[in-house]
TORLONU-670337 format. One record per residue (C-alpha): residue in three letters; y, x, z. Coordinates in steps of 0.02 Angstrom, whole numbers, always signed. Layout:
BEGIN
type	north	east	up
ALA	Y	X	Z
...
END
This chain:
BEGIN
type	north	east	up
MET	+303	+627	+881
ASN	+325	+741	+1030
GLY	+202	+856	+1117
SER	+66	+973	+1059
ALA	-47	+925	+915
THR	-190	+907	+1039
ALA	-90	+789	+1149
GLN	-38	+685	+999
VAL	-216	+670	+936
GLN	-284	+628	+1109
ALA	-153	+492	+1127
ALA	-198	+420	+957
LEU	-383	+419	+997
ALA	-348	+327	+1159
ARG	-240	+198	+1070
ILE	-374	+171	+938
GLU	-507	+144	+1072
ALA	-393	+21	+1160
GLY	-352	-75	+1001
GLU	-526	-86	+928
PRO	-615	-200	+898
ARG	-472	-325	+920
ILE	-392	-262	+760
ASN	-547	-196	+671
ALA	-443	-71	+573
PHE	-563	+77	+583
THR	-735	+97	+504
ALA	-763	+278	+557
MET	-690	+399	+683
LEU	-674	+588	+669
ALA	-633	+629	+850
GLU	-722	+797	+861
ARG	-653	+856	+695
ALA	-478	+795	+740
LEU	-473	+884	+907
GLY	-534	+1045	+825
ARG	-401	+1031	+691
ALA	-267	+993	+822
SER	-314	+1150	+918
ALA	-295	+1253	+759
VAL	-123	+1177	+728
ASP	-69	+1218	+905
ALA	-123	+1398	+878
SER	-23	+1414	+717
ASP	+154	+1483	+708
GLU	+184	+1414	+534
PRO	+330	+1291	+510
LEU	+227	+1133	+480
PRO	+330	+977	+435
LEU	+196	+857	+500
ARG	+140	+963	+648
GLY	+10	+868	+747
VAL	+45	+697	+669
PRO	-117	+595	+678
PHE	-160	+497	+522
ALA	-303	+395	+450
VAL	-352	+345	+275
LYS	-419	+194	+184
ASN	-606	+219	+168
LEU	-597	+247	-20
TYR	-530	+424	+16
ASP	-663	+558	+28
LEU	-683	+631	+202
GLN	-802	+777	+214
GLY	-967	+726	+292
LEU	-942	+538	+273
PRO	-1000	+424	+133
THR	-850	+354	+41
LEU	-876	+168	+72
ALA	-737	+90	-31
GLY	-764	-61	+80
SER	-937	-92	+8
MET	-1116	-104	+70
ILE	-1180	-22	-90
GLU	-1095	+144	-52
ARG	-1152	+147	+129
HIS	-1301	+255	+86
ALA	-1212	+366	-40
ALA	-1214	+554	-13
PRO	-1078	+611	+108
ALA	-921	+681	+30
ALA	-928	+869	+6
ARG	-743	+892	+36
ASP	-588	+793	+82
ALA	-482	+704	-48
THR	-337	+806	-115
LEU	-205	+706	-21
VAL	-299	+723	+143
ARG	-305	+911	+121
ARG	-120	+917	+78
LEU	-70	+818	+233
GLU	-177	+930	+343
ALA	-100	+1084	+262
ALA	+68	+1014	+320
GLY	+3	+1002	+499
ALA	-57	+822	+506
VAL	-227	+782	+581
CYS	-348	+654	+509
VAL	-432	+547	+642
GLY	-532	+421	+542
ALA	-565	+300	+399
LEU	-495	+124	+383
ASN	-558	-47	+331
MET	-515	-123	+162
ASP	-565	-258	+39
GLU	-725	-215	-52
TYR	-690	-95	-196
ALA	-503	-128	-165
TYR	-517	-297	-250
GLY	-421	-414	-136
PHE	-261	-449	-42
THR	-329	-500	+129
THR	-452	-370	+201
GLU	-572	-509	+250
ASN	-718	-394	+218
THR	-890	-476	+216
HIS	-980	-316	+265
TYR	-864	-241	+397
GLY	-768	-393	+458
ALA	-588	-447	+439
THR	-448	-330	+492
ARG	-330	-433	+599
ASN	-142	-432	+598
PRO	-81	-347	+759
HIS	+69	-464	+770
ASP	-45	-617	+773
THR	-232	-582	+775
THR	-272	-754	+704
ARG	-192	-698	+541
ILE	-238	-581	+399
SER	-173	-404	+385
GLY	-157	-414	+197
GLY	-251	-303	+77
SER	-332	-215	+6
SER	-261	-79	+121
GLY	-263	-195	+270
GLY	-335	-68	+390
SER	-201	+57	+341
ALA	-58	-62	+379
ALA	-135	-136	+537
ALA	-171	+34	+615
VAL	+13	+82	+598
ALA	+75	-88	+658
ALA	-36	-78	+813
GLY	+28	+96	+853
GLN	-146	+172	+835
VAL	-79	+307	+719
PRO	+97	+339	+653
LEU	+41	+374	+474
THR	-95	+310	+357
LEU	-141	+318	+174
GLY	-187	+173	+61
SER	-202	+130	-121
ASP	-108	+6	-231
THR	-174	-63	-394
ASN	-91	-233	-398
GLY	+1	-231	-232
SER	-124	-166	-106
ILE	+2	-56	-15
ARG	+150	-174	-24
VAL	+61	-335	+25
PRO	-12	-271	+191
ALA	+149	-176	+229
SER	+243	-340	+211
LEU	+122	-444	+315
CYS	+99	-312	+453
GLY	+282	-259	+463
VAL	+277	-74	+420
PHE	+363	+41	+296
ALA	+265	+98	+144
LEU	+284	+187	-22
LYS	+196	+158	-187
PRO	+251	+306	-293
THR	+266	+307	-482
PHE	+99	+297	-573
GLY	+41	+474	-598
ARG	+151	+551	-464
LEU	+16	+586	-333
PRO	-159	+646	-377
ARG	-305	+530	-346
THR	-438	+666	-343
GLY	-570	+628	-213
THR	-541	+440	-205
TYR	-650	+297	-261
PRO	-568	+215	-414
PHE	-538	+31	-443
VAL	-436	+20	-605
ALA	-399	+193	-669
SER	-249	+140	-773
LEU	-167	+51	-626
ASP	-220	+142	-466
HIS	-85	+222	-358
LEU	-99	+309	-189
GLY	+33	+309	-53
PRO	+78	+313	+133
PHE	+120	+190	+272
ALA	+227	+232	+425
ARG	+338	+154	+557
ASP	+492	+251	+501
VAL	+558	+313	+335
VAL	+576	+495	+387
THR	+388	+506	+420
LEU	+354	+412	+259
ALA	+460	+533	+158
ALA	+390	+687	+245
ALA	+213	+631	+203
TYR	+260	+594	+24
ASP	+342	+765	+4
ALA	+187	+851	+74
MET	+73	+762	-49
GLN	+169	+802	-209
GLY	+111	+933	-333
ALA	+6	+957	-488
ASP	-182	+930	-486
ALA	-276	+964	-648
ASP	-427	+868	-583
ASP	-337	+701	-603
PRO	-303	+675	-789
ALA	-179	+536	-753
GLN	-74	+641	-635
VAL	+89	+706	-708
PRO	+119	+889	-660
ARG	+299	+870	-605
PRO	+383	+996	-490
LEU	+407	+956	-307
GLU	+554	+838	-287
ALA	+581	+833	-99
THR	+657	+676	-24
VAL	+676	+703	+163
ASP	+842	+796	+151
LEU	+911	+660	+36
LEU	+884	+517	+159
PRO	+1054	+534	+246
ARG	+1139	+490	+82
GLY	+1077	+313	+105
ALA	+1136	+190	-26
ASP	+1300	+281	-59
GLY	+1348	+273	-242
LEU	+1196	+170	-294
ARG	+1205	+16	-403
ILE	+1089	-110	-320
GLY	+1033	-273	-397
VAL	+923	-419	-347
LEU	+780	-480	-454
GLY	+792	-665	-495
GLY	+690	-786	-597
TRP	+504	-768	-558
PHE	+543	-667	-402
ARG	+637	-813	-327
SER	+539	-961	-394
MET	+375	-888	-330
ALA	+436	-851	-154
LEU	+457	-962	-2
PRO	+620	-971	+99
PRO	+574	-832	+225
ALA	+541	-709	+84
LEU	+704	-755	+0
ALA	+798	-742	+164
ALA	+731	-565	+187
VAL	+794	-512	+16
ASP	+962	-595	+44
ARG	+982	-507	+210
CYS	+948	-338	+130
ALA	+1064	-377	-15
ALA	+1205	-424	+103
ALA	+1183	-264	+203
LEU	+1188	-160	+44
GLY	+1329	-256	-41
ALA	+1214	-304	-184
SER	+1262	-460	-279
GLN	+1208	-429	-459
GLU	+1058	-533	-512
VAL	+939	-454	-637
LEU	+812	-552	-739
TRP	+656	-473	-811
PRO	+581	-565	-961
GLU	+407	-642	-964
VAL	+358	-587	-788
ASP	+220	-717	-783
ARG	+143	-642	-940
ALA	+151	-467	-864
ARG	+59	-530	-710
THR	-73	-611	-819
ALA	-92	-448	-914
ALA	-119	-355	-751
PHE	-253	-481	-701
LEU	-348	-461	-864
ILE	-340	-271	-863
THR	-396	-269	-681
ASN	-542	-386	-715
ALA	-601	-290	-867
GLU	-585	-111	-802
GLY	-652	-154	-630
ALA	-803	-243	-702
ALA	-842	-100	-821
LEU	-846	+23	-676
HIS	-972	-82	-579
LEU	-1074	-155	-722
HIS	-1233	-59	-678
ASP	-1232	-120	-498
LEU	-1187	-296	-552
GLN	-1344	-297	-658
ARG	-1458	-221	-524
ARG	-1383	-264	-355
ALA	-1274	-417	-375
ASP	-1324	-487	-205
ASP	-1259	-331	-117
PHE	-1079	-369	-166
ASP	-957	-476	-69
PRO	-972	-642	-164
HIS	-784	-650	-195
THR	-784	-475	-270
ARG	-943	-502	-369
ASP	-883	-662	-451
ARG	-719	-585	-508
PHE	-810	-433	-578
LEU	-932	-547	-670
ALA	-786	-642	-746
GLY	-710	-476	-800
ALA	-872	-422	-882
LEU	-865	-578	-992
LEU	-686	-556	-1052
PRO	-665	-542	-1241
ALA	-605	-369	-1293
ALA	-464	-448	-1394
TRP	-391	-523	-1235
VAL	-390	-356	-1147
GLN	-311	-272	-1298
GLN	-174	-403	-1302
ALA	-147	-381	-1115
GLN	-114	-196	-1144
ARG	+11	-239	-1281
VAL	+103	-357	-1162
ARG	+101	-225	-1027
HIS	+182	-93	-1138
TRP	+308	-218	-1209
PHE	+356	-271	-1032
ALA	+379	-90	-978
ARG	+502	-61	-1121
GLN	+601	-217	-1076
VAL	+610	-174	-891
ALA	+666	+4	-929
GLN	+825	-68	-1005
SER	+874	-147	-839
PHE	+891	+24	-758
ALA	+1037	+63	-875
HIS	+1138	-57	-767
VAL	+1064	-34	-593
ASP	+983	+106	-495
VAL	+881	+2	-373
LEU	+816	-176	-372
LEU	+768	-287	-226
ALA	+629	-417	-229
PRO	+514	-503	-104
ALA	+351	-411	-72
THR	+248	-565	-32
PRO	+285	-749	-62
CYS	+254	-792	+120
THR	+214	-720	+291
ALA	+33	-685	+341
PRO	-84	-835	+322
VAL	-216	-876	+451
ILE	-384	-789	+424
GLY	-495	-898	+316
THR	-351	-981	+223
ASP	-409	-1028	+48
TRP	-250	-1103	-24
ILE	-63	-1078	-4
GLU	+75	-1187	-72
ILE	+224	-1105	-155
ASN	+366	-1220	-203
GLY	+251	-1363	-245
ASN	+116	-1258	-327
ARG	-54	-1253	-240
MET	-127	-1080	-269
PRO	-279	-980	-211
ALA	-225	-874	-65
ARG	-330	-719	-103
ALA	-253	-697	-276
SER	-78	-764	-250
LEU	-20	-644	-115
GLY	+7	-521	-258
LEU	+117	-637	-361
LEU	+270	-527	-336
THR	+189	-355	-335
GLN	+75	-361	-486
PRO	+213	-362	-618
VAL	+288	-205	-540
SER	+130	-102	-522
CYS	+74	-156	-696
ILE	+210	-40	-764
GLY	+195	+95	-631
LEU	+367	+89	-551
PRO	+399	+171	-381
VAL	+425	+48	-237
ALA	+463	+64	-52
THR	+424	-85	+58
VAL	+537	-122	+206
PRO	+492	-246	+346
LEU	+608	-380	+413
TRP	+592	-499	+560
GLY	+649	-673	+607
CYS	+662	-733	+427
ASP	+544	-878	+464
THR	+611	-980	+608
ALA	+442	-1066	+631
THR	+353	-899	+658
PRO	+489	-773	+706
HIS	+357	-651	+772
LEU	+290	-625	+596
PRO	+369	-496	+479
ILE	+395	-505	+293
GLY	+433	-365	+173
VAL	+557	-326	+35
GLN	+518	-216	-115
VAL	+645	-80	-154
ILE	+610	-37	-336
ALA	+677	+105	-443
ALA	+651	+182	-614
PRO	+502	+299	-641
TRP	+507	+461	-538
ARG	+651	+399	-428
GLU	+556	+383	-265
ASP	+706	+468	-186
LEU	+813	+314	-220
CYS	+683	+196	-149
LEU	+672	+300	+10
ARG	+860	+321	+27
VAL	+887	+133	+21
ALA	+742	+102	+140
HIS	+815	+229	+261
ALA	+988	+148	+249
LEU	+912	-21	+294
GLN	+819	+55	+441
VAL	+972	+147	+506
ALA	+1074	-13	+492
GLY	+945	-106	+595
VAL	+905	-227	+453
ALA	+728	-162	+433
ALA	+616	-104	+576
ALA	+433	-74	+614
PRO	+404	-96	+800
ILE	+230	-79	+873
ALA	+152	-250	+894
LYS	+168	-326	+1068
GLY	+11	-303	+1172
PHE	-31	-138	+1090
END
């Protein structure tokens, strides 16, 4: 972005005011704080890679002075956060300016951001449709041009699903790469944090700024900084790129497959790769999610069940009743699947797969049909993301347009998947697709 930090923040605040409540992406604004921070950035002579870039965060990130809602009513009266989440502080240390908190599915358990307590976040490209979830506010705010950068979380696909449905770039790093300190957990063994942006350079710059060890997150791996921005011009040169078949084609509709095929053609990728037992891996992810999520909220389920969104409450109750033997077996399947998938990266560097089985459904849709199978919409939007996050692989999501001739104004995303710790490869391929004009994230018309 151009201009002083103050000018950038003022412009963002104006765009947010103009876009709300049509989109309903924001649940809290930090205008006074943001303008004060912008003034400090303007007064600094430091070389700041994200100088003045306005950003906002999913409301499960701690923001000093605000209760951390995690999309719930129960947390509304919690004590305000004493300090910002680690990733918020790291972005601001790089010159970015936080302007607010964003809507999400309650406790991050959903793929639609149809929040009972705070309302549905609408898709800026068609406000009758969902934004995806659970980081729906994060994706919609970028798609509407309210801010150029946001943060979300991804447990089973909650970064990649809304990025696909809202038409923005996003990154889910390797599990353990970025610290989660100062965020409200969902499933500790599956939770990832990551950014959304309208271009890959901003995405990579934000990712680079957020890297680094944090002893306060026991799951975070203290790896050295592995910067990616300077690697982007390499694009896909020298990379072996494959396309995931099997489950990743049978569980996707023609627009999703067309998006993958278009990316594959642009990258010269023709090798099909099959992962074994993907359906079992997805089932394992479901069971682990149910069990861990329910355990975290068991006390409130016993005391305040009526204060939950009914959809969230019922899934947590089901998780609380799962036999321990099932969860133990799910963990075995998860680790077996990770070992099998690791072997595929001996033959390819990057894999392509659809991010969602379809484009954004209309708000209130209960069922979707995928190749003759009638499935619940809220759960099935993660069909293609859950097996990947279950084993913690890094993934960039790239948005494509015109893949569905019936709704050419709606985007759909492609996952760019690499081996653990190779976010650089995901971002290089995403950048190559953006430079080639195959992938793009324009601001939604009317915003």
